[in-house]
N, C-alpha and C positions, 0 to 999 in steps of 0.2 A: 899286087893291089891290096889295099886295106880291106879288112873285114868290116862288117857293120859295127861289131863290138869295139874294134880299135878306133874306128872313126868317131863313134859316139863318145868315147872317152875324151878324145881331143876336142870334140864339139862342146862338151860340157865345160871344159876349161875356157873355151872361147866365150861361152855365155857369161862366165864370171867377170869378163872385162867389159860387158855391155851395160852395166848398171842395173841389171835385173835384181829384184828383191831376193835376198838370201834364202827366204823361205821357198820362193819359186824354184831356185836352182836346186835346193835340197830335195824338193818334190820331184823335179826332173830326174835327179840321180837315183832316187828310190825306184821310180817307175822303170827307168832303163835297166837297173840292176836286177829287179825282181820280176819284171813283166816282159820286157823286150829282148834283152841280151840272152837269157836262157833258151829262147826259142829261135831267134834269128841272128844272134851275135856272131856265129861262126860262118855265116854266108859272106861271100865277097860282095863288097859294096856295089860294084857295077853289075852284079848278076841278080839283084833283088828285083822281083817282078810284082805287079799288082796282084797276081795270083798268090804269091808268097804272103803278101800283106793280108789278103782276104782270109787265107788259111789261119793266119795268126789271130785275126779278130774272131773267127768262128771258134777257134780253140779256147781263147780267153773267155768268151761268152759261155762256153760249155763246161770248161774245167779249169778256169784260170786262178781260182783261189789257192793260196799256198797251203791252207790247212786241209786241202783235198775235199772240201765240202761243197763242190759245185763251181759254177761260173761267176765271173765278175759282172758287175752291172753294166748296162750299155754306156752309162756316163763314164765309168772308169776306162772302158775300152776305147771310147772316143777320145779320152784324154791322152791315152797312149798313142793313138793315131795323130793327134795334134802335135805331140812332141816329135814324132817321126816326120811329119810334114814340115815342121820348122827346120829340123836337122838336115833333111835331104834337100830342102830348098837352098840351104847354105852350101850343101855339097855341089849343087849345080852352079851356084855363084862362084865357088872356089875352083871349078873345073874338074871335079872328081866324077861328075855325072853329066850326061847330055840332057837328061830329062828326069823329073821327079816322079817316081812310080806311085807315090801316094795320091797324086792327082787323078789317077785312073782306078784307084781302089774304092771299095765300098764299105766304109766303117758304119757303125750304127748311126742313124740319123740324129741330128741335133734335137729334134722333137722327142725321139725315143729316149735320148739321154736325159732329157729334162722331165718328161712325163712319167713320173713314178710317184707312187703314194708313200707318204711318210707317216709313221705313228704319231698321233697328236693327242692332246687331252681335250676333253670337252670342258665347258665352264665349271662343272661340278668337280672334276678331277683337279683342275687348276686351283680352285678355292680350297679343296681339302689339303693339297700339298702345301700351299702357302700358309694355311692355318697351322699345319704340323710343324713347319720350320720357323714359326713366328719369333722364337727366341734364339734362333741360330745366328752365328756371327755372319753368315752369308745370306741372311734373309733379304737384305736390301738388294744384293746382287741378283738373286733369283727373281725377286719382284720386278726389278728393272728390266731384266732379260725378257720376261713375259710381257711386260707393258710396252716395250720399245721394239722388239724384234731384232735387237743388236746381235751381231756375231760374237762368239766367245772372246776372240782376241780384241775386238773393239771394246767390249765391256771391261776386260782386264786392263786395257790401256787408257781408260777414262781417268782424267785428272780433275781436281776440283775447279781448276780454271776453265775447264771445258763445260762446266755446268753453270747455267744461269737459272737459279731456282726462283728468282723474282719473276723472270719472264717465262718460267716453266718450259725450259728447253735445254737441250744439250747439243754439243758439236762433236762429231766424230772426226778426229784429226790424226790419231795414231792408234796403233794396236800392238798387242803383245803376241809374239809368234815363237814357235819352237823350231830351232834350226839345229839339226844333229844333236838333239836332246837338250840343247842349251836354250835359255830364255833370252829373247832380244825384243827391243822395242823398235818398231819400224812404221812406215807409212801405211795407210789403209790399203785394202786389196786393189782398189781401182780409183780413178778420179770420181766416179759416181758414188763410191763408198764414202767420200768426204761429203758429209751432209749434216743438216740440222734436223733434229727430231723433236717434235713437240711432246710435252709431258702433260699428263692429266693431274688433277689436284691430289688424288690419292697417292700417286707415285711420288709427286713432289714432297708430300708429307713424310713418306717413308724415307726419302733421301735426306730430308731435314733432320729427322730423328737420327739417322745414321751419322750425319755430320756432327750433331751435338755429341754423340757417343765418341766419335773420333777426337773431337776437340777436348773432351774431358780426359781421355787417355793421354793426349798430348800434354795437358797441364800437369797431370800426375807425374809425367816423365820429365817435366821441366822444359818443355818445348811448346811450339805453336804449330797449328795446322797450316802448312805452306800451300800456296795456290798450285804449285807444280807437283804436289804429292798425288799419288794414285788414290782414287776413291776406294778401290778394293785391292788390298795389298797384304803381304806377309807382315808379321809383327814388327819386323825391322824396316818396313816401308818398301821392300823390294817387290818386284812383280811376282805374282802367283804363277806357277808353272801351269800352262793350259791343260796338260794331260792330268795333272793332279787335281785341278779344279773340276774336270769332268768326272773323275773318280769320286770326288766328294759329293757331287750332285747325284751320281748313281747310287751311292750309299744312302743318301737322304731319301731318294725315291723308293728304294727297297724298304726302308724303315717306315715310310708313310703309307705303305701298302696301297699305292695307286698304280695304274698301268705303267709298265716299264718303258721309258723313253730315254733317249740320249739328251745331253744338254742342248745340242743343236736343234733338237725337236721342239724346244721352247720357241725358237724362231719360227718354225713351221706352225706351231700352235697359234702364235700371234697372228701370222698371215691368214691362216684358215679361219680363225674367229672373226677377224676383221672383214674378210670377204663375205662370210656368211651373214655378217651384220650389215651388209650392203655398203660398206666403205668402198669408195671408187677405187678400182684396181690401180689407177695412176697414183693415187695417194699411198696405197699399200706398197707399190713399187718404189716410191721415193723414200718411204720409211725404211724399207729393207736395204736400200742402196743398190738395187739391181740396175744394170746398164740400160735395159729397155723394159717396157711394160710387157712385151711379148714373153720375156723370160718369166715374169711373174705369172702370167696367164698359163703358160705351158707347165710350169712347175706345180701350180696348184689347180690344174685342170680337173682334178677329182672333186673340187668344190663346185664346179659348174652345174652338174645335174640338180643339186638342191637349190642353187641360186636360180636356175631356170624355173623350177617349180614355184619358188617364192615370188619371182617376177610375174609369173602367170597369175598368181593369186592377187597381187597388187593391182595389176591391170584390170582384172575381173571386177575389182571394187568400183571402177569407174563406168562399168557397163550396166545396162538395164538387166533386171532379173528375169 
């Protein structure tokens, strides 16, 4: 009988023929290799029990990090569970198993996986950072990320033809992803990630200035700015490597002497500031490209206490003293 490790290797090959995004398959491979196989890979496929899976989840939560510095987040552990659930569901369909043991296991709940706080900037931190990088070649990229809540890959995959500066909006139709350290352009993360995002006047002005700068560079090099060109790209027009872009952002943050956050935390900053400004959660969810408003509310549940207090004060204004 196959071991789980042997089966997962063949299952990953099966996934490649299903039209999944290359980035998704690469992510599956990393999780199987680093998280699942070292702990359960040697067990026979037909002998894996819900108890084995629960032991795996507890172990990962307690000491799952490869650097030995503690456990993995509930979200990461639930992701490993999701991969196992899909793989063992196929094992049942293919006749290797009579039942899927993941269905009786107890991974971290979806709410626990989403309800975690992220480091974000307050308005003062954000203004100080953007002022510091005002003359940086990536100023427009950082500004747009903060103003739109776009994911890193969506930002790097944005083309001039996806921007309508007259209507002050952009369309998310593709993204730049890293697959086995290589850069590729592919579809957005999900159907809901394909969306239109409204832009404010300040952001539109920043993008217009960036466009004029790019057009001037094109004229000096004897060319024109083509609609299909990326808005933010390397000097030769090729996509910027996502990991390199995050490193650049990290260095700028350190130099600006503002609280340390990751580039992805600009997205969290956008959402948090919007919710605290009483922007309707449905609108925030649409701007972020979440599949449901529940994901938005669970992810940013740490904003709710202050929103509750502000709501109480607003209602009090309508009541007699």
